[in-house]
C-alpha positions in Angstrom: -4.4 -34.1 -32.5 -6.1 -33.4 -29.1 -4.1 -36.2 -27.3 -0.9 -34.1 -27.5 -2.8 -31.0 -26.3 -4.3 -33.0 -23.4 -0.9 -34.4 -22.4 0.7 -30.9 -22.5 -2.2 -29.5 -20.5 -1.9 -32.2 -17.8 1.9 -31.7 -17.6 1.4 -27.9 -17.2 -1.3 -28.5 -14.5 1.1 -30.8 -12.5 3.7 -28.0 -12.3 1.2 -25.4 -10.8 0.9 -25.0 -7.1 -2.8 -24.6 -7.0 -5.2 -25.7 -4.3 -8.8 -26.2 -5.5 -11.4 -24.8 -3.1 -15.1 -25.2 -3.3 -17.2 -22.3 -4.3 -19.8 -21.6 -1.6 -21.6 -18.9 -3.6 -21.9 -17.8 -7.2 -22.6 -14.2 -6.1 -19.4 -12.3 -7.0 -19.8 -8.7 -6.1 -16.4 -7.5 -7.3 -13.2 -9.0 -8.6 -10.1 -8.9 -6.4 -8.0 -5.8 -6.8 -4.8 -6.1 -8.8 -2.6 -4.3 -6.1 0.6 -5.7 -7.4 0.0 -4.4 -10.9 -1.1 -0.9 -9.6 2.0 -0.7 -7.4 4.3 -1.8 -10.1 2.9 0.9 -12.4 3.7 3.5 -9.8 7.2 2.3 -9.1 8.2 1.7 -12.7 10.2 5.0 -12.8 11.8 4.6 -9.3 15.6 4.2 -9.3 15.2 1.7 -6.4 12.3 -0.8 -6.6 10.3 -2.3 -3.7 9.5 -6.0 -3.6 5.7 -5.7 -3.2 5.2 -9.5 -2.6 7.6 -9.3 0.4 5.8 -6.2 1.7 2.4 -7.9 1.5 3.5 -10.8 3.6 3.1 -8.6 6.7 -0.7 -8.5 6.9 -0.6 -5.9 9.7 1.4 -3.4 7.6 -0.3 -1.0 5.2 1.5 0.7 2.3 0.5 4.2 1.3 2.2 6.0 -1.6 1.8 9.8 -2.3 2.7 11.7 -5.4 5.1 14.7 -5.5 2.2 16.9 -4.2 1.7 14.6 -1.3 -1.7 13.3 -2.4 -2.4 9.6 -1.9 -2.1 7.7 -5.2 -2.0 4.1 -3.8 -3.0 2.3 -0.6 -3.2 -1.4 0.1 -6.6 -2.8 0.7 -5.9 -3.6 4.3 -5.9 0.1 5.2 -9.5 -0.4 6.2 -8.5 -2.6 9.1 -6.2 0.1 10.4 -8.3 3.2 10.2 -11.7 2.2 8.8 -11.3 4.0 5.4 -11.7 2.0 2.2 -8.7 2.6 0.0 -10.8 4.3 -2.6 -12.0 6.9 0.0 -8.5 8.2 0.7 -7.2 8.5 -2.9 -6.4 12.0 -3.9 -6.3 13.2 -0.2 -3.3 14.2 1.9 -2.3 11.8 4.7 -3.1 14.7 7.0 -6.7 13.5 6.7 -5.8 11.0 9.4 -4.6 13.7 11.9 -6.7 15.6 14.4 -6.7 17.9 17.4 -4.8 15.5 19.6 -2.1 14.7 17.1 1.3 16.0 18.3 2.4 19.2 16.7 6.0 18.4 17.4 5.8 15.0 15.6 4.0 16.6 12.6 6.7 19.3 12.4 9.5 16.7 12.4 7.7 14.8 9.6 7.1 18.0 7.7 10.8 18.9 8.0 11.9 15.4 6.7 9.4 15.7 3.8 10.7 19.2 3.0 14.2 17.8 2.9 13.1 14.7 0.9 14.6 12.5 3.7 13.3 9.2 5.1 11.6 9.3 8.5 10.2 7.1 11.2 7.6 8.3 13.6 4.7 7.3 15.8 1.7 9.5 15.2 -1.7 9.7 17.0 -4.1 9.3 14.1 -7.9 9.2 13.8 -10.0 6.5 12.4 -13.0 7.1 10.2 -15.3 6.7 13.2 -13.3 9.3 15.2 -11.5 6.9 17.4 -7.7 7.5 17.9 -4.9 5.0 17.3 -1.2 5.2 17.3 0.3 4.7 13.9 4.0 3.7 13.4 5.1 5.2 10.1 8.3 4.4 8.2 8.5 6.5 5.0 11.0 6.9 2.2 11.2 9.4 -0.7 11.4 7.8 -4.1 13.4 9.2 -7.0 13.9 8.4 -10.6 17.3 7.6 -12.1 17.9 11.4 -12.7 17.3 12.2 -9.0 13.9 13.8 -9.6 11.6 13.3 -6.6 8.5 11.3 -7.6 6.8 9.8 -4.5 6.9 9.0 -0.9 6.2 5.5 0.2 5.0 4.9 3.8 4.9 1.6 5.6 2.4 1.9 8.4 1.0 -0.2 11.2 -0.9 0.3 14.4 1.6 0.8 17.2 
């Protein structure tokens, strides 16, 4: 009875592309975040989906999604490398939290106008890291709608410029 099971299991294992790695420590502090699942849950009502796996291939690019009230509802874990904030720290905040006194008013007004018109935009913004340092951030953002045309979210692809 178990011979057939063992054969089937061995056949299954052969088809997998797994690479065994040694465990250097049994101290697991937290399980990896299921970003793909979180992202898919957000985009399930979008009329045009985003291939999250393709987006994640660019390790220097951060993805931030806001709701219709422009509060952050999703951010990739690599946001911490760009601005020092852990993704959990920025949830529920407006992306304005990254702006400061030296951020260009002209640029923020152009972004605000595009957002008000529910249009895509691309801009380079002087943002502030958690420690107060400034950095230039290239933002490419798109409004996301459901099949009825109702505005749901903005998705922004960001990277240090």
